[in-house]
MOPAC internal coordinates of N, CA, C and O (Angstrom, degrees):
PM7 1SCF
backbone

  N    0.0000 0     0.00 0     0.00 0    0    0    0
  C    1.4479 1     0.00 0     0.00 0    1    0    0
  C    1.5232 1   110.02 1     0.00 0    2    1    0
  O    1.2310 1   120.64 1   -38.44 1    3    2    1
  N    1.3042 1   116.38 1   141.56 1    3    2    1
  C    1.4556 1   120.52 1   174.06 1    5    3    2
  C    1.5182 1   108.56 1   -85.30 1    6    5    3
  O    1.2310 1   120.34 1    -6.47 1    7    6    5
  N    1.3315 1   116.95 1   173.53 1    7    6    5
  C    1.4559 1   120.95 1   179.61 1    9    7    6
  C    1.5187 1   112.04 1   -60.15 1   10    9    7
  O    1.2310 1   119.64 1   149.31 1   11   10    9
  N    1.3321 1   118.29 1   -30.69 1   11   10    9
  C    1.4562 1   121.84 1  -178.31 1   13   11   10
  C    1.5256 1   112.90 1   -85.86 1   14   13   11
  O    1.2310 1   120.01 1   170.09 1   15   14   13
  N    1.3147 1   117.59 1    -9.91 1   15   14   13
  C    1.4529 1   122.07 1  -176.12 1   17   15   14
  C    1.5174 1   109.63 1   -89.03 1   18   17   15
  O    1.2310 1   120.93 1   -42.22 1   19   18   17
  N    1.3270 1   115.84 1   137.78 1   19   18   17
  C    1.4546 1   119.65 1   176.61 1   21   19   18
  C    1.5216 1   109.90 1  -128.55 1   22   21   19
  O    1.2310 1   121.13 1   -43.10 1   23   22   21
  N    1.3301 1   115.44 1   136.90 1   23   22   21
  C    1.4594 1   119.55 1   174.20 1   25   23   22
  C    1.5243 1   107.60 1   -66.95 1   26   25   23
  O    1.2310 1   120.82 1   -40.87 1   27   26   25
  N    1.3202 1   116.04 1   139.13 1   27   26   25
  C    1.4582 1   120.83 1   178.23 1   29   27   26
  C    1.5230 1   108.52 1  -130.40 1   30   29   27
  O    1.2310 1   120.89 1   -18.52 1   31   30   29
  N    1.3204 1   115.91 1   161.48 1   31   30   29
  C    1.4524 1   120.40 1   175.15 1   33   31   30
  C    1.5141 1   109.98 1   -69.43 1   34   33   31
  O    1.2310 1   121.01 1   -29.20 1   35   34   33
  N    1.3120 1   115.67 1   150.80 1   35   34   33
  C    1.4655 1   119.81 1  -178.22 1   37   35   34
  C    1.5201 1   111.56 1   -57.76 1   38   37   35
  O    1.2310 1   120.21 1   146.96 1   39   38   37
  N    1.3305 1   117.20 1   -33.04 1   39   38   37
  C    1.4692 1   119.98 1  -179.17 1   41   39   38
  C    1.5257 1   112.10 1   -74.76 1   42   41   39
  O    1.2310 1   120.20 1   171.67 1   43   42   41
  N    1.3306 1   117.23 1    -8.33 1   43   42   41
  C    1.4633 1   120.82 1   178.65 1   45   43   42
  C    1.5245 1   113.23 1   -88.18 1   46   45   43
  O    1.2310 1   119.90 1   173.50 1   47   46   45
  N    1.3292 1   117.80 1    -6.50 1   47   46   45
  C    1.4658 1   119.66 1   174.92 1   49   47   46
  C    1.5206 1   109.15 1   -65.08 1   50   49   47
  O    1.2310 1   119.69 1   -35.57 1   51   50   49
  N    1.3250 1   118.20 1   144.43 1   51   50   49
  C    1.4621 1   120.11 1   176.16 1   53   51   50
  C    1.5297 1   111.30 1   -58.33 1   54   53   51
  O    1.2310 1   121.28 1   -32.31 1   55   54   53
  N    1.3128 1   115.16 1   147.69 1   55   54   53
  C    1.4615 1   120.72 1  -175.86 1   57   55   54
  C    1.5293 1   112.71 1   -57.90 1   58   57   55
  O    1.2310 1   119.79 1   141.00 1   59   58   57
  N    1.3270 1   118.01 1   -39.00 1   59   58   57
  C    1.4691 1   119.15 1  -179.43 1   61   59   58
  C    1.5294 1   111.05 1   -60.11 1   62   61   59
  O    1.2310 1   120.06 1   145.92 1   63   62   61
  N    1.3348 1   117.49 1   -34.08 1   63   62   61
  C    1.4669 1   120.66 1   177.84 1   65   63   62
  C    1.5193 1   110.38 1   -71.31 1   66   65   63
  O    1.2310 1   120.11 1   131.89 1   67   66   65
  N    1.3306 1   117.40 1   -48.11 1   67   66   65
  C    1.4701 1   118.95 1  -178.92 1   69   67   66
  C    1.5221 1   111.12 1   -65.17 1   70   69   67
  O    1.2310 1   120.14 1   142.76 1   71   70   69
  N    1.3319 1   117.33 1   -37.24 1   71   70   69
  C    1.4698 1   119.61 1   177.41 1   73   71   70
  C    1.5304 1   110.85 1   -65.88 1   74   73   71
  O    1.2310 1   120.23 1   138.77 1   75   74   73
  N    1.3417 1   117.16 1   -41.23 1   75   74   73
  C    1.4656 1   120.29 1   176.09 1   77   75   74
  C    1.5263 1   110.35 1   -61.27 1   78   77   75
  O    1.2310 1   120.29 1   132.18 1   79   78   77
  N    1.3405 1   117.05 1   -47.82 1   79   78   77
  C    1.4633 1   120.42 1  -177.80 1   81   79   78
  C    1.5247 1   111.62 1   -61.62 1   82   81   79
  O    1.2310 1   120.32 1   142.93 1   83   82   81
  N    1.3309 1   116.99 1   -37.07 1   83   82   81
  C    1.4641 1   120.34 1   176.94 1   85   83   82
  C    1.5211 1   110.27 1   -64.52 1   86   85   83
  O    1.2310 1   120.27 1   133.79 1   87   86   85
  N    1.3232 1   117.08 1   -46.21 1   87   86   85
  C    1.4697 1   120.48 1   178.92 1   89   87   86
  C    1.5273 1   110.63 1   -63.70 1   90   89   87
  O    1.2310 1   120.41 1   139.82 1   91   90   89
  N    1.3246 1   116.82 1   -40.18 1   91   90   89
  C    1.4736 1   121.22 1   177.83 1   93   91   90
  C    1.5273 1   110.24 1   -61.85 1   94   93   91
  O    1.2310 1   120.77 1   133.38 1   95   94   93
  N    1.3288 1   116.13 1   -46.62 1   95   94   93
  C    1.4672 1   120.69 1   179.01 1   97   95   94
  C    1.5257 1   111.07 1   -60.70 1   98   97   95
  O    1.2310 1   120.91 1   141.55 1   99   98   97
  N    1.3389 1   115.87 1   -38.45 1   99   98   97
  C    1.4679 1   121.34 1  -179.50 1  101   99   98
  C    1.5243 1   112.58 1   -81.80 1  102  101   99
  O    1.2310 1   120.40 1  -179.47 1  103  102  101
  N    1.3302 1   116.85 1     0.53 1  103  102  101
  C    1.4633 1   123.29 1   179.94 1  105  103  102
  C    1.5354 1   111.27 1    58.53 1  106  105  103
  O    1.2310 1   121.37 1  -138.22 1  107  106  105
  N    1.3285 1   114.98 1    41.78 1  107  106  105
  C    1.4617 1   123.03 1  -178.46 1  109  107  106
  C    1.5326 1   108.79 1  -108.48 1  110  109  107
  O    1.2310 1   120.81 1   -95.77 1  111  110  109
  N    1.3257 1   116.05 1    84.23 1  111  110  109
  C    1.4678 1   121.44 1  -176.25 1  113  111  110
  C    1.5224 1   111.94 1   -62.86 1  114  113  111
  O    1.2310 1   120.11 1   144.44 1  115  114  113
  N    1.3352 1   117.39 1   -35.56 1  115  114  113
  C    1.4628 1   120.02 1  -177.85 1  117  115  114
  C    1.5272 1   111.85 1   -64.59 1  118  117  115
  O    1.2310 1   119.99 1   143.25 1  119  118  117
  N    1.3206 1   117.63 1   -36.75 1  119  118  117
  C    1.4636 1   120.42 1   176.61 1  121  119  118
  C    1.5243 1   110.57 1   -78.97 1  122  121  119
  O    1.2310 1   120.23 1   137.71 1  123  122  121
  N    1.3181 1   117.17 1   -42.29 1  123  122  121
  C    1.4707 1   120.76 1  -178.09 1  125  123  122
  C    1.5281 1   111.42 1   -57.44 1  126  125  123
  O    1.2310 1   120.14 1   138.48 1  127  126  125
  N    1.3139 1   117.34 1   -41.52 1  127  126  125
  C    1.4696 1   121.20 1  -175.51 1  129  127  126
  C    1.5291 1   112.24 1   -64.59 1  130  129  127
  O    1.2310 1   119.71 1   155.10 1  131  130  129
  N    1.3242 1   118.15 1   -24.90 1  131  130  129
  C    1.4680 1   120.88 1  -178.54 1  133  131  130
  C    1.5257 1   112.64 1   -67.67 1  134  133  131
  O    1.2310 1   119.91 1   167.85 1  135  134  133
  N    1.3126 1   117.79 1   -12.15 1  135  134  133
  C    1.4610 1   121.47 1  -177.73 1  137  135  134
  C    1.5273 1   112.86 1   -94.13 1  138  137  135
  O    1.2310 1   120.00 1  -178.09 1  139  138  137
  N    1.3433 1   117.60 1     1.91 1  139  138  137
  C    1.4602 1   122.55 1   179.97 1  141  139  138
  C    1.5256 1   111.05 1  -102.57 1  142  141  139
  O    1.2310 1   120.75 1   -30.36 1  143  142  141
  N    1.3416 1   116.18 1   149.64 1  143  142  141
  C    1.4590 1   120.67 1   170.65 1  145  143  142
  C    1.5272 1   108.39 1   -71.64 1  146  145  143
  O    1.2310 1   120.29 1   -18.26 1  147  146  145
  N    1.3160 1   117.06 1   161.74 1  147  146  145
  C    1.4685 1   121.31 1  -178.62 1  149  147  146
  C    1.5258 1   112.73 1   -59.93 1  150  149  147
  O    1.2310 1   120.20 1   146.98 1  151  150  149
  N    1.3245 1   117.23 1   -33.02 1  151  150  149
  C    1.4644 1   121.28 1  -176.75 1  153  151  150
  C    1.5364 1   112.19 1  -105.31 1  154  153  151
  O    1.2310 1   120.10 1  -156.93 1  155  154  153
  N    1.3124 1   117.41 1    23.07 1  155  154  153
  C    1.4704 1   122.34 1  -177.06 1  157  155  154
  C    1.5256 1   112.26 1   -60.35 1  158  157  155
  O    1.2310 1   121.77 1   -21.36 1  159  158  157
  N    1.3295 1   114.22 1   158.64 1  159  158  157
  C    1.4590 1   122.69 1   176.52 1  161  159  158
  C    1.5256 1   108.86 1  -130.23 1  162  161  159
  O    1.2310 1   120.93 1   -42.51 1  163  162  161
  N    1.3360 1   115.82 1   137.49 1  163  162  161
  C    1.4630 1   121.96 1   174.00 1  165  163  162
  C    1.5249 1   107.75 1  -123.24 1  166  165  163
  O    1.2310 1   120.74 1   -46.09 1  167  166  165
  N    1.3216 1   116.19 1   133.91 1  167  166  165
  C    1.4618 1   121.63 1   172.89 1  169  167  166
  C    1.5228 1   106.95 1  -118.15 1  170  169  167
  O    1.2310 1   120.88 1   -59.04 1  171  170  169
  N    1.3198 1   115.92 1   120.96 1  171  170  169
  C    1.4619 1   122.16 1  -178.92 1  173  171  170
  C    1.5178 1   108.98 1  -144.35 1  174  173  171
  O    1.2310 1   120.74 1   -49.27 1  175  174  173
  N    1.3148 1   116.19 1   130.73 1  175  174  173
  C    1.4619 1   122.13 1   176.28 1  177  175  174
  C    1.5350 1   111.76 1    54.30 1  178  177  175
  O    1.2310 1   120.80 1  -141.71 1  179  178  177
  N    1.3503 1   116.07 1    38.29 1  179  178  177
  C    1.4546 1   121.11 1   177.26 1  181  179  178
  C    1.5150 1   115.38 1    79.93 1  182  181  179
  O    1.2310 1   119.98 1  -177.95 1  183  182  181
  N    1.3170 1   117.65 1     2.05 1  183  182  181
  C    1.4726 1   121.20 1  -179.61 1  185  183  182
  C    1.5254 1   109.96 1  -112.39 1  186  185  183
  O    1.2310 1   120.93 1   -34.16 1  187  186  185
  N    1.3241 1   115.82 1   145.84 1  187  186  185
  C    1.4566 1   121.93 1   179.88 1  189  187  186
  C    1.5189 1   109.77 1  -110.72 1  190  189  187
  O    1.2310 1   121.06 1   -46.20 1  191  190  189
  N    1.3322 1   115.57 1   133.80 1  191  190  189
  C    1.4641 1   123.02 1   178.45 1  193  191  190
  C    1.5242 1   107.17 1  -121.41 1  194  193  191
  O    1.2310 1   120.91 1   -54.09 1  195  194  193
  N    1.3396 1   115.86 1   125.91 1  195  194  193
  C    1.4675 1   121.03 1  -175.85 1  197  195  194
  C    1.5199 1   110.49 1  -119.10 1  198  197  195
  O    1.2310 1   120.90 1   -46.50 1  199  198  197
  N    1.3192 1   115.88 1   133.50 1  199  198  197
  C    1.4587 1   121.12 1   176.98 1  201  199  198
  C    1.5186 1   112.22 1    82.13 1  202  201  199
  O    1.2310 1   121.63 1   -17.19 1  203  202  201
  N    1.3216 1   114.48 1   162.81 1  203  202  201
  C    1.4614 1   120.43 1  -173.31 1  205  203  202
  C    1.5221 1   113.69 1   -63.89 1  206  205  203
  O    1.2310 1   119.51 1   142.82 1  207  206  205
  N    1.3214 1   118.55 1   -37.18 1  207  206  205
  C    1.4710 1   120.29 1  -178.02 1  209  207  206
  C    1.5265 1   110.77 1   -65.17 1  210  209  207
  O    1.2310 1   120.01 1   132.38 1  211  210  209
  N    1.3329 1   117.58 1   -47.62 1  211  210  209
  C    1.4678 1   120.37 1   179.34 1  213  211  210
  C    1.5261 1   111.38 1   -65.57 1  214  213  211
  O    1.2310 1   120.47 1   139.80 1  215  214  213
  N    1.3296 1   116.71 1   -40.20 1  215  214  213
  C    1.4671 1   119.92 1  -179.67 1  217  215  214
  C    1.5247 1   110.36 1   -66.48 1  218  217  215
  O    1.2310 1   119.91 1   139.07 1  219  218  217
  N    1.3259 1   117.78 1   -40.93 1  219  218  217
  C    1.4641 1   120.50 1   178.35 1  221  219  218
  C    1.5277 1   110.40 1   -62.28 1  222  221  219
  O    1.2310 1   119.99 1   137.13 1  223  222  221
  N    1.3187 1   117.63 1   -42.87 1  223  222  221
  C    1.4717 1   120.93 1   177.10 1  225  223  222
  C    1.5219 1   110.91 1   -61.52 1  226  225  223
  O    1.2310 1   120.17 1   137.46 1  227  226  225
  N    1.3307 1   117.29 1   -42.54 1  227  226  225
  C    1.4662 1   121.53 1   177.15 1  229  227  226
  C    1.5236 1   110.46 1   -61.23 1  230  229  227
  O    1.2310 1   120.03 1   135.08 1  231  230  229
  N    1.3341 1   117.55 1   -44.92 1  231  230  229
  C    1.4624 1   120.89 1   179.04 1  233  231  230
  C    1.5242 1   111.08 1   -59.41 1  234  233  231
  O    1.2310 1   120.50 1   133.70 1  235  234  233
  N    1.3357 1   116.65 1   -46.30 1  235  234  233
  C    1.4714 1   120.66 1   178.57 1  237  235  234
  C    1.5257 1   111.23 1   -60.25 1  238  237  235
  O    1.2310 1   120.82 1   132.04 1  239  238  237
  N    1.3120 1   116.03 1   -47.96 1  239  238  237
  C    1.4625 1   121.42 1  -176.48 1  241  239  238
  C    1.5278 1   111.32 1   -66.59 1  242  241  239
  O    1.2310 1   120.26 1   134.01 1  243  242  241
  N    1.3207 1   117.12 1   -45.99 1  243  242  241
  C    1.4639 1   119.90 1  -175.66 1  245  243  242
  C    1.5199 1   112.25 1   -69.39 1  246  245  243
  O    1.2310 1   120.17 1   152.26 1  247  246  245
  N    1.3230 1   117.27 1   -27.74 1  247  246  245
  C    1.4647 1   119.16 1  -179.23 1  249  247  246
  C    1.5195 1   112.27 1   -73.92 1  250  249  247
  O    1.2310 1   119.57 1   156.92 1  251  250  249
  N    1.3274 1   118.43 1   -23.08 1  251  250  249
  C    1.4518 1   120.77 1  -178.06 1  253  251  250
  C    1.5105 1   115.08 1  -106.16 1  254  253  251
  O    1.2310 1   120.41 1   175.17 1  255  254  253
  N    1.3293 1   116.83 1    -4.83 1  255  254  253
  C    1.4584 1   120.48 1  -174.78 1  257  255  254
  C    1.5303 1   112.60 1   -68.47 1  258  257  255
  O    1.2310 1   120.50 1   138.55 1  259  258  257
  N    1.3372 1   116.65 1   -41.45 1  259  258  257
  C    1.4649 1   122.43 1  -179.32 1  261  259  258
  C    1.5220 1   109.06 1  -136.74 1  262  261  259
  O    1.2310 1   121.19 1   -18.84 1  263  262  261
  N    1.3263 1   115.33 1   161.16 1  263  262  261
  C    1.4584 1   121.36 1   171.59 1  265  263  262
  C    1.5232 1   106.80 1   -98.68 1  266  265  263
  O    1.2310 1   120.37 1   -51.23 1  267  266  265
  N    1.3349 1   116.89 1   128.77 1  267  266  265
  C    1.4576 1   119.83 1  -177.12 1  269  267  266
  C    1.5165 1   110.47 1  -158.52 1  270  269  267
  O    1.2310 1   121.33 1   -18.55 1  271  270  269
  N    1.3253 1   115.06 1   161.45 1  271  270  269
  C    1.4558 1   121.22 1   169.17 1  273  271  270
  C    1.5184 1   106.87 1  -106.86 1  274  273  271
  O    1.2310 1   121.13 1   -28.58 1  275  274  273
  N    1.3210 1   115.45 1   151.42 1  275  274  273
  C    1.4627 1   120.52 1   179.70 1  277  275  274
  C    1.5194 1   107.97 1  -135.30 1  278  277  275
  O    1.2310 1   121.18 1   -48.06 1  279  278  277
  N    1.3276 1   115.36 1   131.94 1  279  278  277
  C    1.4598 1   120.93 1  -179.19 1  281  279  278
  C    1.5244 1   109.18 1  -132.12 1  282  281  279
  O    1.2310 1   120.77 1   -52.29 1  283  282  281
  N    1.3190 1   116.13 1   127.71 1  283  282  281
  C    1.4603 1   121.84 1   175.61 1  285  283  282
  C    1.5274 1   108.13 1   -73.43 1  286  285  283
  O    1.2310 1   120.45 1   -61.50 1  287  286  285
  N    1.3381 1   116.74 1   118.50 1  287  286  285
  C    1.4669 1   120.25 1  -174.46 1  289  287  286
  C    1.5285 1   113.91 1  -117.36 1  290  289  287
  O    1.2310 1   119.80 1   170.30 1  291  290  289
  N    1.3232 1   117.99 1    -9.70 1  291  290  289
  C    1.4506 1   119.72 1  -179.96 1  293  291  290
  C    1.5133 1   111.65 1  -165.85 1  294  293  291
  O    1.2310 1   121.27 1   -19.37 1  295  294  293
  N    1.3314 1   115.17 1   160.63 1  295  294  293
  C    1.4630 1   120.05 1  -179.99 1  297  295  294
  C    1.5212 1   109.42 1  -148.41 1  298  297  295
  O    1.2310 1   121.36 1   -33.08 1  299  298  297
  N    1.3287 1   115.00 1   146.92 1  299  298  297
  C    1.4577 1   121.94 1   178.16 1  301  299  298
  C    1.5274 1   109.19 1  -135.70 1  302  301  299
  O    1.2310 1   121.32 1   -34.42 1  303  302  301
  N    1.3218 1   115.07 1   145.58 1  303  302  301
  C    1.4631 1   121.33 1   175.18 1  305  303  302
  C    1.5185 1   108.02 1  -116.92 1  306  305  303
  O    1.2310 1   121.09 1   -54.39 1  307  306  305
  N    1.3230 1   115.53 1   125.61 1  307  306  305
  C    1.4581 1   120.79 1   176.16 1  309  307  306
  C    1.5262 1   108.68 1   -92.15 1  310  309  307
  O    1.2310 1   120.92 1   131.49 1  311  310  309
  N    1.3283 1   115.84 1   -48.51 1  311  310  309
  C    1.4584 1   123.57 1   173.37 1  313  311  310
  C    1.5257 1   106.55 1  -158.92 1  314  313  311
  O    1.2310 1   119.73 1     8.95 1  315  314  313
  N    1.3310 1   118.12 1  -171.05 1  315  314  313
  C    1.4648 1   120.65 1  -174.43 1  317  315  314
  C    1.5246 1   114.20 1   -66.63 1  318  317  315
  O    1.2310 1   119.66 1   167.86 1  319  318  317
  N    1.3203 1   118.25 1   -12.14 1  319  318  317
  C    1.4653 1   121.13 1  -179.66 1  321  319  318
  C    1.5230 1   113.51 1  -115.67 1  322  321  319
  O    1.2310 1   119.65 1   173.93 1  323  322  321
  N    1.3284 1   118.27 1    -6.07 1  323  322  321
  C    1.4709 1   121.54 1  -174.83 1  325  323  322
  C    1.5294 1   110.74 1  -127.84 1  326  325  323
  O    1.2310 1   121.41 1   -56.89 1  327  326  325
  N    1.3278 1   114.91 1   123.11 1  327  326  325
  C    1.4621 1   122.12 1  -178.28 1  329  327  326
  C    1.5212 1   109.41 1  -138.40 1  330  329  327
  O    1.2310 1   121.04 1   -25.63 1  331  330  329
  N    1.3281 1   115.62 1   154.37 1  331  330  329
  C    1.4577 1   121.82 1   172.34 1  333  331  330
  C    1.5182 1   108.36 1  -124.19 1  334  333  331
  O    1.2310 1   120.88 1   -48.55 1  335  334  333
  N    1.3261 1   115.92 1   131.45 1  335  334  333
  C    1.4619 1   122.30 1   173.57 1  337  335  334
  C    1.5257 1   106.88 1  -112.76 1  338  337  335
  O    1.2310 1   120.64 1   -54.59 1  339  338  337
  N    1.3125 1   116.39 1   125.41 1  339  338  337
  C    1.4657 1   121.09 1  -178.37 1  341  339  338
  C    1.5216 1   107.93 1  -100.13 1  342  341  339
  O    1.2310 1   121.30 1   -58.52 1  343  342  341
  N    1.3288 1   115.12 1   121.48 1  343  342  341
  C    1.4596 1   121.83 1  -176.36 1  345  343  342
  C    1.5240 1   110.43 1  -117.43 1  346  345  343
  O    1.2310 1   121.33 1   -44.54 1  347  346  345
  N    1.3247 1   115.06 1   135.46 1  347  346  345
  C    1.4650 1   122.11 1   176.69 1  349  347  346
  C    1.5212 1   107.59 1   -99.61 1  350  349  347
  O    1.2310 1   120.67 1   -56.97 1  351  350  349
  N    1.3385 1   116.32 1   123.03 1  351  350  349
  C    1.4647 1   121.70 1   179.72 1  353  351  350
  C    1.5192 1   110.02 1  -115.78 1  354  353  351
  O    1.2310 1   121.16 1   -40.07 1  355  354  353
  N    1.3335 1   115.38 1   139.93 1  355  354  353
  C    1.4621 1   122.64 1   172.03 1  357  355  354
  C    1.5129 1   106.91 1  -134.26 1  358  357  355
  O    1.2310 1   120.75 1   -46.24 1  359  358  357
  N    1.3522 1   116.17 1   133.76 1  359  358  357
  C    1.4549 1   118.34 1  -179.08 1  361  359  358
  C    1.5067 1   113.32 1  -179.09 1  362  361  359
  O    1.2310 1   121.45 1    19.55 1  363  362  361
  N    1.3436 1   114.83 1  -160.45 1  363  362  361
  C    1.4646 1   120.78 1  -175.70 1  365  363  362
  C    1.5289 1   112.94 1   -96.06 1  366  365  363
  O    1.2310 1   120.06 1  -159.94 1  367  366  365
  N    1.3259 1   117.49 1    20.06 1  367  366  365
  C    1.4646 1   122.25 1   175.35 1  369  367  366
  C    1.5341 1   108.87 1   -82.46 1  370  369  367
  O    1.2310 1   119.47 1   -17.20 1  371  370  369
  N    1.3323 1   118.61 1   162.80 1  371  370  369
  C    1.4660 1   120.78 1   179.96 1  373  371  370
  C    1.5362 1   111.45 1   -55.03 1  374  373  371
  O    1.2310 1   120.43 1   -52.20 1  375  374  373
  N    1.3067 1   116.79 1   127.80 1  375  374  373
  C    1.4632 1   121.99 1  -178.05 1  377  375  374
  C    1.5166 1   112.60 1    95.09 1  378  377  375
  O    1.2310 1   120.31 1   148.36 1  379  378  377
  N    1.3251 1   117.02 1   -31.64 1  379  378  377
  C    1.4591 1   122.26 1   173.31 1  381  379  378
  C    1.5106 1   117.84 1    76.87 1  382  381  379
  O    1.2310 1   119.59 1   154.40 1  383  382  381
  N    1.3412 1   118.39 1   -25.60 1  383  382  381
  C    1.4629 1   122.14 1  -178.16 1  385  383  382
  C    1.5226 1   107.97 1  -143.29 1  386  385  383
  O    1.2310 1   120.85 1   -43.43 1  387  386  385
  N    1.3415 1   115.99 1   136.57 1  387  386  385
  C    1.4710 1   119.53 1   177.10 1  389  387  386
  C    1.5259 1   109.18 1  -160.14 1  390  389  387
  O    1.2310 1   121.07 1   -31.46 1  391  390  389
  N    1.3108 1   115.56 1   148.54 1  391  390  389
  C    1.4602 1   122.14 1   169.27 1  393  391  390
  C    1.5224 1   107.04 1  -104.50 1  394  393  391
  O    1.2310 1   120.78 1   -57.29 1  395  394  393
  N    1.3182 1   116.12 1   122.71 1  395  394  393
  C    1.4631 1   121.62 1  -179.42 1  397  395  394
  C    1.5191 1   110.14 1  -111.73 1  398  397  395
  O    1.2310 1   121.26 1   -39.83 1  399  398  397
  N    1.3221 1   115.20 1   140.17 1  399  398  397
  C    1.4600 1   122.33 1   175.73 1  401  399  398
  C    1.5250 1   107.81 1   -99.71 1  402  401  399
  O    1.2310 1   120.64 1   -61.96 1  403  402  401
  N    1.3158 1   116.38 1   118.04 1  403  402  401
  C    1.4590 1   123.01 1   175.63 1  405  403  402
  C    1.5263 1   105.77 1   -96.96 1  406  405  403
  O    1.2310 1   120.31 1   -73.04 1  407  406  405
  N    1.3328 1   117.01 1   106.96 1  407  406  405
  C    1.4665 1   121.99 1  -176.23 1  409  407  406
  C    1.5321 1   109.05 1   -99.42 1  410  409  407
  O    1.2310 1   121.25 1   -67.80 1  411  410  409
  N    1.3205 1   115.21 1   112.20 1  411  410  409
  C    1.4592 1   122.74 1  -174.05 1  413  411  410
  C    1.5179 1   111.74 1  -102.30 1  414  413  411
  O    1.2310 1   121.05 1   -40.42 1  415  414  413
  N    1.3355 1   115.59 1   139.58 1  415  414  413
  C    1.4550 1   122.89 1   165.20 1  417  415  414
  C    1.5202 1   106.08 1  -117.94 1  418  417  415
  O    1.2310 1   120.77 1   -54.87 1  419  418  417
  N    1.3328 1   116.12 1   125.13 1  419  418  417
  C    1.4596 1   121.13 1  -178.84 1  421  419  418
  C    1.5212 1   110.47 1  -102.40 1  422  421  419
  O    1.2310 1   121.34 1   -30.69 1  423  422  421
  N    1.3190 1   115.05 1   149.31 1  423  422  421
  C    1.4589 1   121.99 1   172.37 1  425  423  422
  C    1.5228 1   107.19 1  -142.68 1  426  425  423
  O    1.2310 1   120.81 1   -55.05 1  427  426  425
  N    1.3168 1   116.06 1   124.95 1  427  426  425
  C    1.4661 1   121.72 1   179.78 1  429  427  426
  C    1.5253 1   111.74 1    52.22 1  430  429  427
  O    1.2310 1   120.71 1  -140.37 1  431  430  429
  N    1.3414 1   116.24 1    39.63 1  431  430  429
  C    1.4505 1   121.15 1   175.22 1  433  431  430
  C    1.5158 1   115.84 1    78.45 1  434  433  431
  O    1.2310 1   120.23 1  -171.94 1  435  434  433
  N    1.3331 1   117.17 1     8.06 1  435  434  433
  C    1.4673 1   120.87 1   178.65 1  437  435  434
  C    1.5248 1   109.42 1  -128.15 1  438  437  435
  O    1.2310 1   120.81 1   -13.97 1  439  438  437
  N    1.3289 1   116.06 1   166.03 1  439  438  437
  C    1.4601 1   121.59 1  -177.18 1  441  439  438
  C    1.5269 1   109.37 1   -80.45 1  442  441  439
  O    1.2310 1   120.95 1   -62.15 1  443  442  441
  N    1.3335 1   115.80 1   117.85 1  443  442  441
  C    1.4672 1   121.26 1   177.97 1  445  443  442
  C    1.5252 1   110.51 1   -94.49 1  446  445  443
  O    1.2310 1   120.67 1   144.11 1  447  446  445
  N    1.3289 1   116.32 1   -35.89 1  447  446  445
  C    1.4618 1   121.50 1   179.30 1  449  447  446
  C    1.5219 1   109.05 1  -143.42 1  450  449  447
  O    1.2310 1   121.34 1   -37.47 1  451  450  449
  N    1.3204 1   115.04 1   142.53 1  451  450  449
  C    1.4611 1   122.11 1   175.18 1  453  451  450
  C    1.5195 1   107.86 1  -138.17 1  454  453  451
  O    1.2310 1   120.97 1   -56.19 1  455  454  453
  N    1.3220 1   115.75 1   123.81 1  455  454  453
  C    1.4613 1   121.94 1   175.61 1  457  455  454
  C    1.5238 1   106.75 1  -118.02 1  458  457  455
  O    1.2310 1   120.63 1   -55.03 1  459  458  457
  N    1.3370 1   116.41 1   124.97 1  459  458  457
  C    1.4605 1   121.70 1  -179.94 1  461  459  458
  C    1.5191 1   107.65 1  -111.35 1  462  461  459
  O    1.2310 1   121.13 1   -56.65 1  463  462  461
  N    1.3473 1   115.45 1   123.35 1  463  462  461
  C    1.4598 1   119.95 1  -178.30 1  465  463  462
  C    1.5191 1   110.42 1  -150.63 1  466  465  463
  O    1.2310 1   121.50 1   -22.74 1  467  466  465
  N    1.3349 1   114.74 1   157.26 1  467  466  465
  C    1.4706 1   120.27 1   179.41 1  469  467  466
  C    1.5160 1   110.04 1   -74.88 1  470  469  467
  O    1.2310 1   120.10 1   180.00 1  471  470  469

C-alpha cells in the first residue's frame, strides 16, 4: 500500500466493482461487461484489451480457460476513483494458487480501466 492507500472493508467497495466481481466469479460475461465504460481498457497477463468487444471476448475466453474458485479477500481505496480488490484463486491453472490484485479506475460509476496483476 502507498501512503495514500487505505485498507477498507469488502462492503465498502463501490457497487459497480462488487457487481462486476460477482459476475466475473459466476463466469457471466454478459453481465460483467455492463459495468465497463464504452472505451474501457483491461490489462491482464501482459495483454491489453480495449473497448467493449475486446473486453467481452476476454471475459468469455478467461472464464473457460481454467477451472478455479475465486474469493475476494481484501480491498484498498486510493481515492474515490481508484480501488484495488484482492482475490484469492485456486484451480487447475499453472501454480494452482495465486492472489491477484484487480486495480480499478472508475469513471461516472463504471469501470474505465482494470489492471489485473499478482
